C-alpha positions as CSV (number, residue, x, y, z in Angstrom):
1,X,-84.3,4.0,-23.1
2,X,-83.3,3.0,-19.6
3,X,-85.6,4.0,-16.7
4,X,-83.7,4.7,-13.4
5,X,-85.7,4.2,-10.2
6,X,-84.5,6.2,-7.2
7,X,-84.9,5.4,-3.5
8,X,-83.9,8.3,-1.3
9,X,-83.3,8.0,2.4
10,X,-80.6,8.5,5.1
11,X,-77.4,6.5,4.2
12,X,-77.8,4.3,7.2
13,X,-81.4,3.5,6.3
14,X,-80.4,2.6,2.7
15,X,-77.6,0.3,4.0
16,X,-80.0,-1.4,6.4
17,X,-82.3,-2.0,3.5
18,X,-79.5,-3.6,1.5
19,X,-78.6,-5.8,4.5
20,X,-82.2,-6.8,4.6
21,X,-82.1,-8.1,1.1
22,X,-83.6,-5.1,-0.8
23,X,-83.1,-5.3,-4.5
24,X,-80.8,-2.5,-5.8
25,X,-78.2,-2.1,-8.5
26,X,-76.2,0.9,-7.1
27,X,-75.7,2.1,-3.6
28,X,-74.6,5.8,-3.0
29,X,-73.8,6.8,0.5
30,X,-73.2,10.3,2.0
31,X,-70.3,8.9,4.0
32,X,-67.5,6.3,3.8
33,X,-68.6,4.6,7.1
34,X,-71.9,3.3,5.7
35,X,-70.2,2.1,2.5
36,X,-67.6,0.3,4.5
37,X,-70.3,-1.4,6.6
38,X,-71.8,-2.6,3.3
39,X,-68.5,-3.8,2.0
40,X,-69.7,-7.4,1.6
41,X,-72.6,-6.3,-0.5
42,X,-70.9,-4.0,-3.0
43,X,-68.2,-3.9,-5.6
44,X,-65.3,-1.4,-5.7
45,X,-66.7,1.9,-4.4
46,X,-65.6,5.1,-6.1
47,X,-66.1,8.7,-5.0
48,X,-69.0,10.3,-6.9
49,X,-68.9,13.8,-5.5
50,X,-68.0,15.7,-2.3
51,X,-69.9,18.3,-0.2
52,X,-69.4,20.8,2.5
53,X,-71.3,21.9,5.6
54,X,-73.1,25.2,6.1
55,X,-75.0,26.7,9.0
56,X,-78.6,27.8,8.3
57,X,-80.9,30.0,10.3
58,X,-84.5,31.1,9.5
59,X,-84.8,34.1,7.2
60,X,-85.7,36.5,10.1
61,X,-82.9,34.9,12.3
62,X,-84.7,35.4,15.7
63,X,-81.8,34.1,17.7
64,X,-79.4,36.6,15.9
65,X,-76.9,33.9,15.1
66,X,-74.0,35.1,12.9
67,X,-71.7,32.2,13.0
68,X,-70.8,28.8,14.6
69,X,-69.4,30.6,17.6
70,X,-72.8,32.0,18.5
71,X,-74.3,28.5,18.9
72,X,-73.2,28.4,22.6
73,X,-75.8,31.1,23.3
74,X,-79.3,29.8,24.2
75,X,-81.2,28.8,21.1
76,X,-83.0,25.9,19.5
77,X,-80.6,23.8,17.5
78,X,-81.5,20.9,15.3
79,X,-78.9,18.4,14.0
80,X,-78.7,15.1,12.3
81,X,-78.7,12.0,14.6
82,X,-75.2,10.6,15.4
83,X,-75.6,7.7,13.1
84,X,-76.7,9.9,10.2
85,X,-73.7,11.2,8.0
86,X,-74.7,14.8,8.4
87,X,-75.0,14.3,12.2
88,X,-71.6,12.7,12.3
89,X,-70.0,15.5,10.2
90,X,-71.7,18.1,12.4
91,X,-70.1,16.7,15.5
92,X,-66.7,16.5,13.8
93,X,-67.0,20.1,12.7
94,X,-67.9,21.3,16.3
95,X,-64.9,19.4,17.6
96,X,-62.6,20.9,15.1
97,X,-63.8,24.4,16.2
98,X,-62.6,23.7,19.7
99,X,-59.1,24.4,18.6
100,X,-60.1,28.1,18.3
101,X,-63.2,28.3,20.5
102,X,-62.0,26.3,23.5
103,X,-62.4,22.8,24.9
104,X,-66.0,22.0,25.7
105,X,-67.4,24.1,22.9
106,X,-68.9,21.1,21.1
107,X,-70.7,19.9,24.3
108,X,-72.0,23.4,25.0
109,X,-73.4,23.7,21.5
110,X,-75.0,20.3,21.5
111,X,-76.7,21.1,24.9
112,X,-78.9,23.4,22.9
113,X,-80.3,20.8,20.5
114,X,-84.0,20.3,20.5
115,X,-84.1,17.4,18.1
116,X,-81.9,14.9,16.2
117,X,-83.2,14.1,12.8
118,X,-82.9,10.9,10.7
119,X,-81.8,12.7,7.5
120,X,-80.5,16.1,6.5
121,X,-83.7,17.2,4.7
122,X,-85.6,17.1,8.0
123,X,-82.9,19.3,9.6
124,X,-83.3,21.9,6.8
125,X,-87.1,21.7,7.0
126,X,-87.3,22.4,10.7
127,X,-85.2,25.5,10.3
128,X,-87.2,26.7,7.3
129,X,-90.4,26.2,9.2
130,X,-89.1,28.2,12.2
131,X,-89.2,25.2,14.5
132,X,-85.5,25.7,15.2
133,X,-83.1,28.7,15.3
134,X,-80.3,27.0,13.6
135,X,-79.2,23.8,11.9
136,X,-76.2,22.4,10.0
137,X,-76.8,20.9,6.6
138,X,-74.9,20.3,3.3
139,X,-74.3,23.3,1.1
140,X,-76.2,21.6,-1.7
141,X,-79.4,21.3,0.4
142,X,-80.0,25.0,0.3
143,X,-81.7,25.3,-3.0
144,X,-85.1,25.9,-4.6
145,X,-87.8,27.2,-2.2
146,X,-85.7,26.5,0.8
147,X,-83.2,29.2,-0.3
148,X,-86.0,31.7,0.2
149,X,-86.8,30.7,3.7
150,X,-83.3,30.5,5.3
151,X,-80.0,32.4,5.6
152,X,-76.8,30.5,4.9
153,X,-73.8,31.1,7.0
154,X,-70.5,29.6,5.8
155,X,-68.2,27.8,8.1
156,X,-64.5,28.6,8.2
157,X,-62.5,26.1,6.2
158,X,-60.5,25.0,9.3
159,X,-63.8,24.0,11.0
160,X,-65.6,22.5,8.0
161,X,-65.8,19.0,6.8
162,X,-65.5,17.8,3.2
163,X,-67.8,14.9,2.9
164,X,-67.2,12.3,0.2
165,X,-70.1,10.4,-1.3
166,X,-69.0,6.9,-2.4
167,X,-70.9,4.9,-5.0
168,X,-70.7,1.3,-5.9
169,X,-72.6,-1.5,-7.8
170,X,-74.2,-4.0,-5.6
171,X,-73.0,-7.6,-5.8
172,X,-76.6,-8.9,-6.2
173,X,-77.4,-6.4,-9.0
174,X,-79.9,-7.9,-11.5
175,X,-78.5,-5.7,-14.3
176,X,-74.8,-5.3,-13.6
177,X,-73.9,-4.1,-17.0
178,X,-76.5,-1.3,-16.9
179,X,-75.4,-0.5,-13.4
180,X,-71.8,-0.1,-14.5
181,X,-72.9,2.0,-17.5
182,X,-74.8,4.4,-15.1
183,X,-71.8,4.6,-12.8
184,X,-69.6,5.5,-15.8
185,X,-72.1,8.2,-16.8
186,X,-72.3,9.7,-13.3
187,X,-68.5,9.9,-13.3
188,X,-68.3,11.4,-16.8
189,X,-67.4,15.1,-17.4
190,X,-71.0,15.8,-18.5
191,X,-72.6,14.5,-15.3
192,X,-69.8,15.9,-13.1
193,X,-70.5,19.3,-14.6
194,X,-74.1,19.1,-13.5
195,X,-73.1,18.2,-10.0
196,X,-70.6,21.1,-9.9
197,X,-73.4,23.5,-11.1
198,X,-75.5,22.4,-8.2
199,X,-72.7,23.1,-5.7
200,X,-71.0,19.8,-5.3
201,X,-67.3,19.4,-5.3
202,X,-66.3,16.9,-8.0
203,X,-63.4,14.5,-7.3
204,X,-60.9,16.1,-9.7
205,X,-61.3,19.5,-7.9
206,X,-60.5,18.4,-4.3
């Protein structure tokens, strides 16, 4: 009998809304950084799920990209902005790849970017629409109709990032007991099984 109202946006946008006094009972971030910045506004964060990055290209792959190493060739790359979790993770992944692909690889790849998006959905959308030759998104973003419009290229484990999504009740929650009940449900085996089905990595299976 409880109606849950969702507000979806980039983690940094949601945190800014909280800082501005927006009413919310639970804050879920796609990275630890934004949760830490909201530390004075939330109670005891816990990891809800984890995610991994993938490289996506349009279905017809006009730039003939087969992996992360091909991103140094001329192409149109779209990434998340630096203050967006997926943008931060993208840059971390490119830096990790330098161990195998050489110093400066990250800078050469980012020189090909044509836009920096405020959230991961817009990165995926631009690739699906053919407005970019490649983009880096979360594995779970490639679902539904998008899966029919792009190719998914996995990243080597050594270059990938496992992103944790922390969740916490807000200190100004108007219904703290219901908020805690929802958090408990989202961490339950039943809910975690749903997350796993949709491609997330659940906490107990690090």
